[in-house]
DSSP file (Angstrom, degrees, kcal/mol; ACC not computed):
  #  RESIDUE AA STRUCTURE BP1 BP2  ACC     N-H-->O    O-->H-N    N-H-->O    O-->H-N    TCO  KAPPA ALPHA  PHI   PSI    X-CA   Y-CA   Z-CA
    1    1 A X              0   0    0      0, 0.0     2,-0.1     0, 0.0     3,-0.1   0.000 360.0 360.0 360.0 127.3  -24.9   13.1  -26.4
    2    2 A X        -     0   0    0      1,-0.1     2,-0.1     3,-0.0     3,-0.0  -0.408 360.0-104.5 -72.0 145.2  -24.8   10.4  -23.7
    3    3 A X        -     0   0    0     -2,-0.1     2,-0.4     1,-0.1    -1,-0.1  -0.431  38.1-110.4 -67.5 143.6  -21.8   10.2  -21.4
    4    4 A X        +     0   0    0      1,-0.1    -1,-0.1    -2,-0.1     0, 0.0  -0.613  36.5 175.3 -77.1 130.3  -19.4    7.3  -22.2
    5    5 A X    >   +     0   0    0     -2,-0.4     3,-1.4     3,-0.0    -1,-0.1   0.283  35.2 125.8-117.3   7.4  -19.5    4.6  -19.6
    6    6 A X  T 3  S+     0   0    0      1,-0.2    -2,-0.0     0, 0.0     0, 0.0  -0.454  74.7  22.5 -65.9 137.5  -17.2    2.1  -21.3
    7    7 A X  T 3  S+     0   0    0      1,-0.3     2,-0.2    -2,-0.1    -1,-0.2   0.520  81.7 149.5  85.2   5.6  -14.3    1.1  -19.1
    8    8 A X    <   +     0   0    0     -3,-1.4     2,-0.3     4,-0.0    -1,-0.3  -0.548  20.2 175.5 -72.5 136.3  -15.9    2.0  -15.7
    9    9 A X    >   -     0   0    0     -2,-0.2     3,-0.6     0, 0.0     2,-0.3  -0.992  35.3-114.7-141.5 147.1  -14.7   -0.2  -12.9
   10   10 A X  T 3  S+     0   0    0     -2,-0.3    18,-0.0     1,-0.3     0, 0.0  -0.674 104.3   0.6 -76.1 135.6  -15.2   -0.5   -9.2
   11   11 A X  T 3  S-     0   0    0     -2,-0.3    -1,-0.3     1,-0.1    17,-0.1   0.946  79.0-176.3  48.8  60.1  -11.8    0.3   -7.4
   12   12 A X  S <  S+     0   0    0     -3,-0.6    16,-0.2     1,-0.2    -1,-0.1   0.766  78.4  46.6 -62.4 -24.7  -10.0    0.8  -10.8
   13   13 A X  S    S+     0   0    0     14,-2.5    -1,-0.2     2,-0.1    14,-0.2   0.911  76.9 172.8 -81.8 -43.9   -6.6    1.3   -9.1
   14   14 A X        +     0   0    0     13,-0.5     2,-0.4     1,-0.1    13,-0.2   0.850  19.8 143.7  34.9  71.4   -6.9   -1.8   -6.7
   15   15 A X  E     -A   26   0A   0     11,-1.5    11,-2.9     2,-0.0     2,-0.5  -0.999  37.2-154.8-137.4 134.9   -3.4   -1.8   -5.3
   16   16 A X  E     -A   25   0A   0     -2,-0.4     2,-0.4     9,-0.2     9,-0.2  -0.945  13.1-174.1-111.3 127.2   -2.4   -2.7   -1.7
   17   17 A X  E     -A   24   0A   0      7,-3.2     7,-3.1    -2,-0.5     2,-0.6  -0.981  14.0-146.3-123.7 128.5    0.9   -1.1   -0.4
   18   18 A X  E     -A   23   0A   0     -2,-0.4     2,-0.7     5,-0.2     5,-0.2  -0.851  10.0-171.7 -99.0 123.7    2.4   -2.1    2.9
   19   19 A X  E >   -A   22   0A   0      3,-2.5     3,-2.0    -2,-0.6     2,-0.3  -0.766  65.3 -71.8-110.3  81.1    4.3    0.7    4.8
   20   20 A X  T 3  S-     0   0    0     -2,-0.7    -1,-0.1     1,-0.3   110,-0.0  -0.548 118.2 -10.4  61.4-124.5    5.8   -1.3    7.6
   21   21 A X  T 3  S+     0   0    0     -2,-0.3    24,-0.3    -3,-0.1    -1,-0.3   0.624 123.8  88.0 -80.0 -11.8    2.8   -2.1    9.8
   22   22 A X  E <   -A   19   0A   0     -3,-2.0    -3,-2.5    22,-0.1     2,-0.4  -0.553  64.0-151.4 -86.8 151.9    0.4    0.2    7.9
   23   23 A X  E     -AB  18  43A   0     20,-1.9    20,-2.7    -5,-0.2     2,-0.5  -0.991   5.5-165.0-124.8 130.3   -1.6   -0.8    4.9
   24   24 A X  E     -AB  17  42A   0     -7,-3.1    -7,-3.2    -2,-0.4     2,-0.7  -0.970   2.7-166.7-113.5 123.2   -2.6    1.5    2.1
   25   25 A X  E     -AB  16  41A   0     16,-2.9    16,-2.3    -2,-0.5     2,-0.3  -0.895  13.0-150.0-112.0 100.5   -5.3    0.2   -0.3
   26   26 A X  E     +AB  15  40A   0    -11,-2.9   -11,-1.5    -2,-0.7    14,-0.2  -0.531  24.0 168.4 -74.1 134.5   -5.5    2.5   -3.3
   27   27 A X  E     +     0   0A   0     12,-2.8   -14,-2.5     1,-0.4   -13,-0.5   0.759  66.1  12.2-109.8 -47.6   -9.0    2.6   -4.8
   28   28 A X  E     - B   0  39A   0     11,-2.0    11,-2.4   -16,-0.2    -1,-0.4  -1.000  63.8-169.0-139.0 134.5   -8.9    5.5   -7.3
   29   29 A X    >>  -     0   0    0     -2,-0.4     3,-1.0     9,-0.2     4,-0.7  -0.679  43.0 -98.2-113.7 173.4   -5.9    7.4   -8.7
   30   30 A X  G >4>S+     0   0    0      1,-0.3     5,-2.5    -2,-0.2     3,-0.8   0.835 123.6  60.7 -58.6 -33.2   -5.7   10.6  -10.7
   31   31 A X  G 345S+     0   0    0      1,-0.2     3,-0.3     3,-0.2    -1,-0.3   0.809 106.4  46.9 -64.2 -28.6   -5.3    8.4  -13.9
   32   32 A X  G <45S+     0   0    0     -3,-1.0    -1,-0.2     1,-0.2    -2,-0.2   0.596 119.9  37.9 -86.0 -11.7   -8.7    7.0  -13.1
   33   33 A X  T X<5S-     0   0    0     -3,-0.8     3,-1.9    -4,-0.7    -2,-0.2   0.112 110.1-103.9-130.6  21.8  -10.4   10.3  -12.5
   34   34 A X  T 3 5S-     0   0    0     -4,-0.4    -3,-0.2    -3,-0.3    -4,-0.1   0.834  81.5 -60.8  54.4  32.5   -9.0   12.8  -15.0
   35   35 A X  T 3 <S+     0   0    0     -5,-2.5    80,-1.8     2,-0.2    79,-0.4   0.487 114.8 112.2  80.8   3.3   -6.9   14.2  -12.1
   36   36 A X  S <  S+     0   0    0     -3,-1.9    78,-0.3    -6,-0.3     2,-0.3   0.808  79.0   6.7 -82.4 -28.5   -9.9   15.2  -10.0
   37   37 A X        -     0   0    0     -8,-0.2     2,-0.4    77,-0.2    -2,-0.2  -0.998  46.3-164.0-155.6 145.8   -9.6   12.8   -7.0
   38   38 A X  E     - C   0 112A   0     74,-1.9    74,-3.0    -2,-0.3     2,-0.4  -0.991  19.6-173.3-125.0 139.6   -7.4   10.1   -5.5
   39   39 A X  E     +BC  28 111A   0    -11,-2.4   -12,-2.8    -2,-0.4   -11,-2.0  -0.998  11.0 157.4-138.6 134.8   -9.0    7.8   -2.8
   40   40 A X  E     -BC  26 110A   0     70,-2.3    70,-3.6    -2,-0.4     2,-0.4  -0.992  32.4-127.6-151.4 153.3   -7.4    5.2   -0.6
   41   41 A X  E     -BC  25 109A   0    -16,-2.3   -16,-2.9    -2,-0.3     2,-0.4  -0.794  20.2-158.8 -96.8 145.1   -8.0    3.4    2.6
   42   42 A X  E     -BC  24 108A   0     66,-2.6    66,-2.2    -2,-0.4     2,-0.5  -0.996   1.7-159.7-124.3 133.0   -5.3    3.3    5.3
   43   43 A X  E     -BC  23 107A   0    -20,-2.7   -20,-1.9    -2,-0.4     2,-0.5  -0.958   8.8-171.9-111.7 124.9   -5.3    0.7    8.1
   44   44 A X  E     - C   0 106A   0     62,-3.0    62,-2.7    -2,-0.5   -22,-0.1  -0.957  17.6-135.7-120.9 113.0   -3.2    1.6   11.1
   45   45 A X    >   -     0   0    0     -2,-0.5     3,-1.2   -24,-0.3    55,-0.2  -0.181  43.2 -71.6 -63.0 161.2   -2.7   -1.1   13.8
   46   46 A X  T 3  S+     0   0    0      1,-0.2    -1,-0.1    57,-0.1    55,-0.1  -0.190 117.1  10.2 -50.9 139.0   -3.1   -0.3   17.5
   47   47 A X  T 3  S+     0   0    0     53,-1.0     2,-0.3    55,-0.5    -1,-0.2   0.760  94.4 138.6  61.6  30.8   -0.3    1.9   19.0
   48   48 A X    <   -     0   0    0     -3,-1.2    52,-3.0    52,-0.4     2,-0.3  -0.833  36.0-157.7-107.2 147.0    1.2    2.8   15.6
   49   49 A X  B     -G   99   0B   0     -2,-0.3     2,-0.3    50,-0.2    50,-0.2  -0.824  36.8 -87.9-115.5 156.8    2.5    6.2   14.6
   50   50 A X        -     0   0    0     48,-1.7     4,-0.1    -2,-0.3    -6,-0.0  -0.498  36.5-148.1 -61.0 125.4    3.0    7.7   11.1
   51   51 A X  S    S+     0   0    0     -2,-0.3    86,-0.2   -32,-0.1    -1,-0.2   0.852  74.3  66.4 -70.8 -34.6    6.6    6.6   10.2
   52   52 A X  S    S-     0   0    0      1,-0.2     3,-0.1    84,-0.1    87,-0.1  -0.294  97.5 -83.8 -83.3 170.0    7.4    9.7    8.1
   53   53 A X        -     0   0    0      1,-0.1    -1,-0.2    86,-0.1   102,-0.1  -0.306  51.6 -90.8 -68.7 154.7    7.7   13.2    9.3
   54   54 A X        +     0   0    0    101,-0.1   100,-3.2   100,-0.1     2,-0.3  -0.291  60.7 175.7 -55.2 154.1    4.7   15.5    9.8
   55   55 A X  E     -HI  96 153B   0     41,-2.2    41,-2.8    98,-0.3     2,-0.3  -0.936  27.6-144.7-155.6 171.8    4.1   17.4    6.6
   56   56 A X  E     - I   0 152B   0     96,-1.8    96,-3.3    -2,-0.3     2,-0.3  -0.900   9.6-150.8-136.3 169.2    1.9   19.8    4.6
   57   57 A X  E     - I   0 151B   0     -2,-0.3    36,-2.4    34,-0.3    37,-0.3  -0.983   6.8-165.7-145.1 136.2    0.9   20.1    1.0
   58   58 A X  S    S+     0   0    0     92,-0.5    34,-0.1    -2,-0.3    93,-0.1   0.468  82.3  58.7 -98.6  -3.7    0.1   23.2   -0.9
   59   59 A X  S    S+     0   0    0     91,-0.3     2,-0.3     1,-0.2    -1,-0.2   0.428 107.5  21.1-111.1   0.2   -1.6   21.7   -4.0
   60   60 A X        -     0   0    0     -3,-0.2     2,-0.3    55,-0.1    54,-0.2  -0.994  64.2-120.4-162.2 157.0   -4.5   19.7   -2.5
   61   61 A X  E     -D  113   0A   0     52,-2.5    52,-1.9    -2,-0.3     2,-0.5  -0.683  23.2-148.8 -92.4 155.0   -6.8   19.1    0.4
   62   62 A X  E     -DE 112  90A   0     28,-1.8    28,-3.3    -2,-0.3     2,-0.5  -0.985   9.6-164.9-127.3 120.3   -6.9   15.8    2.2
   63   63 A X  E     -DE 111  89A   0     48,-3.0    48,-2.8    -2,-0.5     2,-0.4  -0.911   4.2-158.1-109.3 131.6  -10.2   14.6    3.6
   64   64 A X  E     -DE 110  88A   0     24,-3.1    24,-2.5    -2,-0.5     2,-0.5  -0.908   6.0-170.4-110.9 131.2  -10.2   11.8    6.2
   65   65 A X  E     -DE 109  87A   0     44,-2.7    44,-2.9    -2,-0.4    22,-0.2  -0.980  22.4-130.7-123.2 118.9  -13.3    9.7    6.9
   66   66 A X  E     +Df 108  84A   0     20,-2.7    19,-2.6    17,-0.5    42,-0.2  -0.478  30.7 168.6 -70.9 131.3  -13.2    7.3    9.8
   67   67 A X  E     -     0   0A   0     40,-2.9     2,-0.3     1,-0.4    41,-0.2   0.774  67.3  -8.9-107.2 -47.7  -14.3    3.7    9.1
   68   68 A X  E    S+D  107   0A   0     39,-2.0    39,-2.7    16,-0.1    -1,-0.4  -0.987 111.3   8.9-151.0 156.3  -13.3    1.8   12.2
   69   69 A X  S    S-     0   0    0     -2,-0.3     2,-0.4    37,-0.3    15,-0.4  -0.136  88.1 -78.5  65.1-170.5  -11.2    2.6   15.3
   70   70 A X        -     0   0    0     34,-0.4    32,-0.5    13,-0.2     2,-0.4  -0.994  33.8-162.2-133.1 127.2  -10.0    6.1   16.0
   71   71 A X  E     -J   82   0B   0     11,-1.8    11,-2.7    -2,-0.4     2,-0.7  -0.912  14.6-142.3-104.3 136.5   -7.1    7.9   14.5
   72   72 A X  E     -JK  81  99B   0     27,-3.2    27,-1.9    -2,-0.4     2,-0.5  -0.884  18.4-164.3 -99.0 114.5   -5.7   11.0   16.3
   73   73 A X  E     -JK  80  98B   0      7,-3.0     7,-3.1    -2,-0.7     2,-0.7  -0.839   9.8-153.3 -98.9 132.3   -4.7   13.6   13.7
   74   74 A X  E     +JK  79  97B   0     23,-2.3    23,-1.2    -2,-0.5     2,-0.5  -0.938  21.0 178.2-104.3 113.0   -2.4   16.4   14.8
   75   75 A X  E >   -JK  78  96B   0      3,-2.7     3,-2.2    -2,-0.7    21,-0.2  -0.971  69.0 -19.4-122.2 119.1   -3.2   19.4   12.5
   76   76 A X  T 3  S-     0   0    0     19,-3.4    -1,-0.2    -2,-0.5    20,-0.1   0.873 129.8 -51.1  50.1  41.2   -1.4   22.7   13.0
   77   77 A X  T 3  S+     0   0    0     18,-0.3     2,-0.5     1,-0.2    -1,-0.3   0.363 115.7 114.4  83.7  -4.9   -0.6   21.6   16.5
   78   78 A X  E <   -J   75   0B   0     -3,-2.2    -3,-2.7     2,-0.0     2,-0.4  -0.869  61.0-136.8-104.4 128.2   -4.2   20.6   17.5
   79   79 A X  E     -J   74   0B   0     -2,-0.5     2,-0.4    -5,-0.2    -5,-0.2  -0.697  24.6-179.4 -85.2 131.2   -5.0   17.0   18.2
   80   80 A X  E     -J   73   0B   0     -7,-3.1    -7,-3.0    -2,-0.4     2,-0.4  -0.984  18.8-143.5-134.5 120.0   -8.3   15.8   16.6
   81   81 A X  E     -J   72   0B   0     -2,-0.4     2,-0.6    -9,-0.2    -9,-0.2  -0.690  10.7-160.3 -82.1 133.1   -9.8   12.3   17.0
   82   82 A X  E     -J   71   0B   0    -11,-2.7   -11,-1.8    -2,-0.4     2,-0.1  -0.953  16.0-179.8-116.3 110.9  -11.5   10.9   13.9
   83   83 A X    >   -     0   0    0     -2,-0.6     3,-2.1   -13,-0.2   -17,-0.5  -0.458  44.0 -58.4-101.6 173.3  -13.9    8.1   14.8
   84   84 A X  B 3  S+f   66   0A   0    -15,-0.4   -17,-0.2     1,-0.3    -1,-0.2  -0.276 126.0  18.5 -55.0 134.7  -16.1    6.0   12.5
   85   85 A X  T 3  S+     0   0    0    -19,-2.6     2,-0.3     1,-0.3    -1,-0.3   0.449 102.3 112.0  84.1   1.1  -18.6    8.1   10.7
   86   86 A X    <   -     0   0    0     -3,-2.1   -20,-2.7   -20,-0.1     2,-0.4  -0.811  49.4-157.5-108.2 150.1  -16.6   11.3   11.2
   87   87 A X  E     -E   65   0A   0     -2,-0.3     2,-0.4   -22,-0.2   -22,-0.2  -0.954   6.8-170.1-127.4 145.5  -14.8   13.4    8.6
   88   88 A X  E     -E   64   0A   0    -24,-2.5   -24,-3.1    -2,-0.4     2,-0.6  -0.992  10.2-153.5-134.8 124.7  -11.9   15.8    8.8
   89   89 A X  E     -E   63   0A   0     -2,-0.4     2,-0.7   -26,-0.2   -26,-0.2  -0.889   8.3-155.2-100.1 120.6  -10.8   18.1    5.9
   90   90 A X  E     -E   62   0A   0    -28,-3.3   -28,-1.8    -2,-0.6     3,-0.1  -0.852  19.9-137.9 -95.4 114.1   -7.1   19.0    6.2
   91   91 A X    >   -     0   0    0     -2,-0.7     3,-1.8   -30,-0.2   -34,-0.3  -0.239  30.3 -81.2 -72.9 160.3   -6.6   22.3    4.3
   92   92 A X  T 3  S+     0   0    0      1,-0.2   -34,-0.3   -34,-0.1    -1,-0.1  -0.303 115.7  20.2 -55.2 138.0   -3.7   23.1    2.0
   93   93 A X  T 3  S+     0   0    0    -36,-2.4     2,-0.4     1,-0.2    -1,-0.2   0.283  87.2 130.6  86.3 -10.6   -0.7   24.2    3.9
   94   94 A X    <   -     0   0    0     -3,-1.8     2,-0.3   -37,-0.3    -1,-0.2  -0.649  58.1-129.0 -80.8 126.9   -1.7   22.7    7.3
   95   95 A X        +     0   0    0     -2,-0.4   -19,-3.4   -39,-0.1   -18,-0.3  -0.588  43.7 164.0 -73.5 131.5    1.1   20.7    8.9
   96   96 A X  E     +HK  55  75B   0    -41,-2.8   -41,-2.2    -2,-0.3     2,-0.3  -0.963  23.2 164.8-149.9 163.5   -0.3   17.3   10.0
   97   97 A X  E     - K   0  74B   0    -23,-1.2   -23,-2.3    -2,-0.3     2,-0.3  -0.928  22.4-134.6-162.1 173.8    0.4   13.7   11.0
   98   98 A X  E     - K   0  73B   0     -2,-0.3   -48,-1.7   -25,-0.2     2,-0.3  -0.971  13.4-175.2-141.8 159.2   -1.6   10.9   12.6
   99   99 A X  E     -GK  49  72B   0    -27,-1.9   -27,-3.2    -2,-0.3     2,-0.8  -0.978  26.3-132.1-144.8 152.4   -1.3    8.2   15.3
  100  100 A X        +     0   0    0    -52,-3.0   -53,-1.0    -2,-0.3   -52,-0.4  -0.880  34.3 162.4-106.1  97.9   -3.4    5.3   16.5
  101  101 A X        +     0   0    0     -2,-0.8    -1,-0.1   -31,-0.2   -30,-0.1   0.398  45.7 100.1 -91.6   0.5   -3.5    5.8   20.3
  102  102 A X  S    S-     0   0    0    -32,-0.5   -55,-0.5     2,-0.2     4,-0.1  -0.049  83.0-113.8 -83.5-176.3   -6.5    3.5   20.7
  103  103 A X  S    S+     0   0    0    -57,-0.1     2,-0.3     2,-0.1   -57,-0.1   0.303  94.9  57.2 -99.6   5.5   -6.9   -0.1   21.7
  104  104 A X  S    S-     0   0    0    -34,-0.1   -34,-0.4   -59,-0.1    -2,-0.2  -0.955  93.0 -94.8-135.1 153.3   -8.2   -1.2   18.3
  105  105 A X        -     0   0    0     -2,-0.3     2,-0.4   -59,-0.1   -60,-0.2  -0.317  44.3-141.3 -58.9 151.5   -6.9   -1.1   14.7
  106  106 A X  E     -C   44   0A   0    -62,-2.7   -62,-3.0   -37,-0.2     2,-0.4  -0.926  16.4-169.4-121.8 145.8   -8.1    1.9   12.8
  107  107 A X  E     +CD  43  68A   0    -39,-2.7   -40,-2.9    -2,-0.4   -39,-2.0  -1.000  10.4 174.7-133.2 135.6   -9.2    2.2    9.2
  108  108 A X  E     -CD  42  66A   0    -66,-2.2   -66,-2.6    -2,-0.4     2,-0.5  -0.981  29.1-128.6-138.6 151.0   -9.9    5.5    7.4
  109  109 A X  E     -CD  41  65A   0    -44,-2.9   -44,-2.7    -2,-0.3     2,-0.5  -0.878  25.5-159.7 -95.4 128.7  -10.8    6.6    3.9
  110  110 A X  E     -CD  40  64A   0    -70,-3.6   -70,-2.3    -2,-0.5     2,-0.5  -0.946   5.8-169.2-113.3 128.9   -8.5    9.3    2.6
  111  111 A X  E     -CD  39  63A   0    -48,-2.8   -48,-3.0    -2,-0.5     2,-0.5  -0.977   3.4-162.6-122.5 125.4   -9.6   11.5   -0.3
  112  112 A X  E     -CD  38  62A   0    -74,-3.0   -74,-1.9    -2,-0.5     2,-0.4  -0.931  15.3-139.2-111.4 123.5   -7.2   13.8   -2.0
  113  113 A X  E    S+ D   0  61A   0    -52,-1.9   -52,-2.5    -2,-0.5   -76,-0.2  -0.992  87.2  18.4-133.0 127.9   -8.6   16.6   -4.2
  114  114 A X  S    S-     0   0    0     -2,-0.4     2,-2.5   -79,-0.4   -78,-0.2   0.751 100.8-113.4 -66.5 174.0   -7.3   17.3   -6.8
  115  115 A X        +     0   0    0    -80,-1.8   -85,-0.2     1,-0.2   -78,-0.2  -0.389  61.0 146.2 -78.0  67.8   -5.4   14.0   -7.2
  116  116 A X        +     0   0    0     -2,-2.5     2,-0.3   -80,-0.1    -1,-0.2   0.513  63.9  46.2 -84.1  -4.6   -1.9   15.5   -6.9
  117  117 A X        +     0   0    0     -3,-0.2     2,-0.2    -5,-0.1   -87,-0.2  -0.981  68.5 170.1-136.7 148.5   -0.5   12.4   -5.2
  118  118 A X    >>  -     0   0    0     -2,-0.3     4,-1.0   -89,-0.1     3,-0.8  -0.687  50.8 -65.7-143.8-164.9   -0.8    8.8   -6.1
  119  119 A X  H 3> S+     0   0    0      1,-0.2     4,-2.3    -2,-0.2     5,-0.2   0.756 116.5  69.4 -66.0 -26.3    0.3    5.3   -5.4
  120  120 A X  H 3> S+     0   0    0      1,-0.2     4,-2.2     2,-0.2    -1,-0.2   0.899  97.1  53.6 -60.5 -39.0    3.8    5.9   -6.7
  121  121 A X  H <> S+     0   0    0     -3,-0.8     4,-2.3     1,-0.2    -1,-0.2   0.945 110.6  45.9 -57.8 -48.4    4.5    8.1   -3.7
  122  122 A X  H  X S+     0   0    0     -4,-1.0     4,-2.4     1,-0.2    -2,-0.2   0.839 109.2  55.2 -68.2 -33.1    3.4    5.3   -1.3
  123  123 A X  H  X S+     0   0    0     -4,-2.3     4,-1.9     2,-0.2    -1,-0.2   0.926 110.8  45.5 -62.3 -44.0    5.4    2.7   -3.2
  124  124 A X  H  X S+     0   0    0     -4,-2.2     4,-1.9     2,-0.2    -2,-0.2   0.901 113.0  49.2 -67.7 -41.2    8.6    4.8   -2.7
  125  125 A X  H  X S+     0   0    0     -4,-2.3     4,-2.8     1,-0.2     5,-0.2   0.906 108.3  54.9 -63.2 -41.2    7.8    5.4    0.9
  126  126 A X  H  X S+     0   0    0     -4,-2.4     4,-3.1     1,-0.2     5,-0.2   0.906 106.0  51.7 -59.2 -42.1    7.3    1.7    1.4
  127  127 A X  H  X S+     0   0    0     -4,-1.9     4,-1.8     2,-0.2    -1,-0.2   0.925 111.8  46.6 -60.0 -44.5   10.7    1.0    0.0
  128  128 A X  H  X S+     0   0    0     -4,-1.9     4,-0.6     2,-0.2    10,-0.4   0.914 116.1  44.3 -65.3 -42.9   12.3    3.4    2.4
  129  129 A X  H ><>S+     0   0    0     -4,-2.8     3,-1.2     1,-0.2     5,-0.5   0.933 114.0  48.8 -67.7 -45.4   10.4    2.1    5.4
  130  130 A X  H ><5S+     0   0    0     -4,-3.1     3,-1.1     1,-0.3    -1,-0.2   0.803 105.6  58.9 -66.8 -28.0   11.0   -1.5    4.5
  131  131 A X  H 3<5S+     0   0    0     -4,-1.8    -1,-0.3    -5,-0.2    -2,-0.2   0.675  91.3  71.1 -71.7 -17.1   14.7   -0.8    4.0
  132  132 A X  T X<5S-     0   0    0     -3,-1.2     3,-2.0    -4,-0.6    -1,-0.2   0.532  96.8-137.7 -79.7  -4.4   14.9    0.4    7.6
  133  133 A X  T < 5S-     0   0    0     -3,-1.1    -3,-0.1     1,-0.3    -2,-0.1   0.869  73.0 -41.7  51.0  45.1   14.5   -3.2    8.9
  134  134 A X  T 3 <S+     0   0    0     -5,-0.5    -1,-0.3     1,-0.3     2,-0.1   0.255 121.0 101.7  90.7 -12.8   12.1   -2.2   11.7
  135  135 A X  S <  S-     0   0    0     -3,-2.0    -1,-0.3     1,-0.2    -3,-0.1  -0.282  89.8 -64.3 -89.8-176.8   14.0    0.9   12.8
  136  136 A X        -     0   0    0     -3,-0.1    -1,-0.2     1,-0.1     3,-0.1  -0.444  62.0-106.9 -67.8 143.1   13.1    4.4   11.9
  137  137 A X        -     0   0    0    -86,-0.2     2,-0.5     1,-0.1    -8,-0.1  -0.287  43.8 -84.2 -67.9 157.1   13.3    5.1    8.1
  138  138 A X     >  -     0   0    0    -10,-0.4     4,-2.6     1,-0.2     5,-0.2  -0.484  39.5-153.6 -61.9 112.1   16.2    7.2    6.8
  139  139 A X  H  > S+     0   0    0     -2,-0.5     4,-2.9     1,-0.2     5,-0.2   0.877  91.4  54.3 -61.4 -39.9   14.9   10.8    7.3
  140  140 A X  H  > S+     0   0    0      1,-0.2     4,-2.1     2,-0.2    -1,-0.2   0.925 111.8  44.9 -61.4 -44.0   16.9   12.2    4.4
  141  141 A X  H  > S+     0   0    0      2,-0.2     4,-2.3     1,-0.2    -2,-0.2   0.916 113.5  50.0 -65.3 -43.4   15.5    9.7    2.0
  142  142 A X  H  X S+     0   0    0     -4,-2.6     4,-2.7     1,-0.2    -2,-0.2   0.919 110.7  49.4 -61.7 -43.9   12.0   10.2    3.3
  143  143 A X  H  X S+     0   0    0     -4,-2.9     4,-2.7     1,-0.2     5,-0.2   0.904 110.2  51.2 -62.7 -41.8   12.3   14.0    2.9
  144  144 A X  H  X S+     0   0    0     -4,-2.1     4,-2.1    -5,-0.2    -1,-0.2   0.922 112.1  46.1 -62.2 -44.6   13.6   13.6   -0.6
  145  145 A X  H  X S+     0   0    0     -4,-2.3     4,-1.3     2,-0.2    -2,-0.2   0.931 113.3  50.0 -62.7 -46.2   10.7   11.4   -1.6
  146  146 A X  H ><>S+     0   0    0     -4,-2.7     5,-2.8     1,-0.2     3,-0.6   0.938 111.7  46.7 -59.9 -48.9    8.1   13.7    0.1
  147  147 A X  H ><5S+     0   0    0     -4,-2.7     3,-1.7     1,-0.2    -1,-0.2   0.898 108.1  55.7 -62.6 -40.4    9.5   16.8   -1.7
  148  148 A X  H 3<5S+     0   0    0     -4,-2.1    -1,-0.2     1,-0.3    -2,-0.2   0.795 110.4  46.9 -62.3 -27.1    9.6   15.1   -5.1
  149  149 A X  T <<5S-     0   0    0     -4,-1.3    -1,-0.3    -3,-0.6    -2,-0.2   0.206 126.2 -96.6-102.0  14.8    5.9   14.3   -4.7
  150  150 A X  T < 5S+     0   0    0     -3,-1.7   -92,-0.5     1,-0.3     2,-0.3   0.613  81.3 128.7  87.7  12.4    4.8   17.8   -3.5
  151  151 A X  E   < -I   57   0B   0     -5,-2.8     2,-0.7    -6,-0.2    -1,-0.3  -0.793  49.1-144.3 -99.4 145.8    4.8   17.3    0.2
  152  152 A X  E     -I   56   0B   0    -96,-3.3   -96,-1.8    -2,-0.3     2,-0.1  -0.924  17.4-139.4-109.6 108.9    6.6   19.7    2.5
  153  153 A X  E     -I   55   0B   0     -2,-0.7   -98,-0.3   -98,-0.2     2,-0.2  -0.406  16.4-125.8 -66.4 140.8    8.2   17.9    5.5
  154  154 A X        -     0   0    0   -100,-3.2  -100,-0.1   -58,-0.1     3,-0.1  -0.566  36.2 -95.4 -78.9 150.0    7.9   19.8    8.8
  155  155 A X        -     0   0    0     -2,-0.2  -101,-0.1     1,-0.1    -1,-0.1  -0.318  50.1 -93.1 -62.5 151.7   11.1   20.3   10.7
  156  156 A X        -     0   0    0      1,-0.1    -1,-0.1    -3,-0.1     3,-0.1  -0.311  48.7 -97.8 -63.0 150.5   11.9   17.7   13.3
  157  157 A X        -     0   0    0      1,-0.1    -1,-0.1    -3,-0.1     3,-0.1  -0.348  47.6 -94.8 -65.6 151.0   10.7   18.6   16.8
  158  158 A X        -     0   0    0      1,-0.1    -1,-0.1    -3,-0.1     3,-0.1  -0.314  50.3 -92.4 -63.9 150.6   13.4   20.0   19.1
  159  159 A X        -     0   0    0      1,-0.1     2,-0.2    -3,-0.1    -1,-0.1  -0.305  46.9 -98.8 -63.2 148.8   15.2   17.5   21.3
  160  160 A X        -     0   0    0     -3,-0.1     2,-0.5     1,-0.1    -1,-0.1  -0.470  36.5-138.4 -67.7 135.1   13.7   17.1   24.8
  161  161 A X        -     0   0    0     -2,-0.2     2,-0.1    -3,-0.1    -1,-0.1  -0.830  12.8-135.4 -98.0 132.5   15.6   19.1   27.4
  162  162 A X        -     0   0    0     -2,-0.5     2,-0.7     1,-0.1    -1,-0.0  -0.396  30.3 -95.7 -79.0 162.2   16.3   17.5   30.8
  163  163 A X              0   0    0      1,-0.2    -1,-0.1    -2,-0.1     0, 0.0  -0.708 360.0 360.0 -79.8 118.1   15.8   19.3   34.0
  164  164 A X              0   0    0     -2,-0.7    -1,-0.2    -3,-0.0    -2,-0.0   0.405 360.0 360.0-107.4 360.0   19.2   20.7   35.0
């Protein structure tokens, strides 16, 4: 019996979500892949940091593939630059975040397997970031959104101590 190919589409999710200065372009969601994969591009302008807290997730791996520019990922305390043509798999449970420390905008393809997170998470985060009017987003709200979508926020870093 031949596999059914009716309804196949390129970029079936096709949604662009703005998270402050970052752009997330969803390509495939769990609904499009029977839950096996979610894929989206993220564009991070020069000198931008991830607005939300560092986090981990226990239900899926996240693989990053550099398309342009360089994103610096901090994974379990280790900084790793991902440049065009390079891939990084972030294992379940590893605390991570990213920054664009470079002189150029960066774009990466993010692949989540299985597709335990989707565009609804990013829509909710966008609302929280956009409500902050350019300031830092409400951490309590961000943590609530993250937990509801299966992410575990890392505790905030300790305050910097001055030399006394």
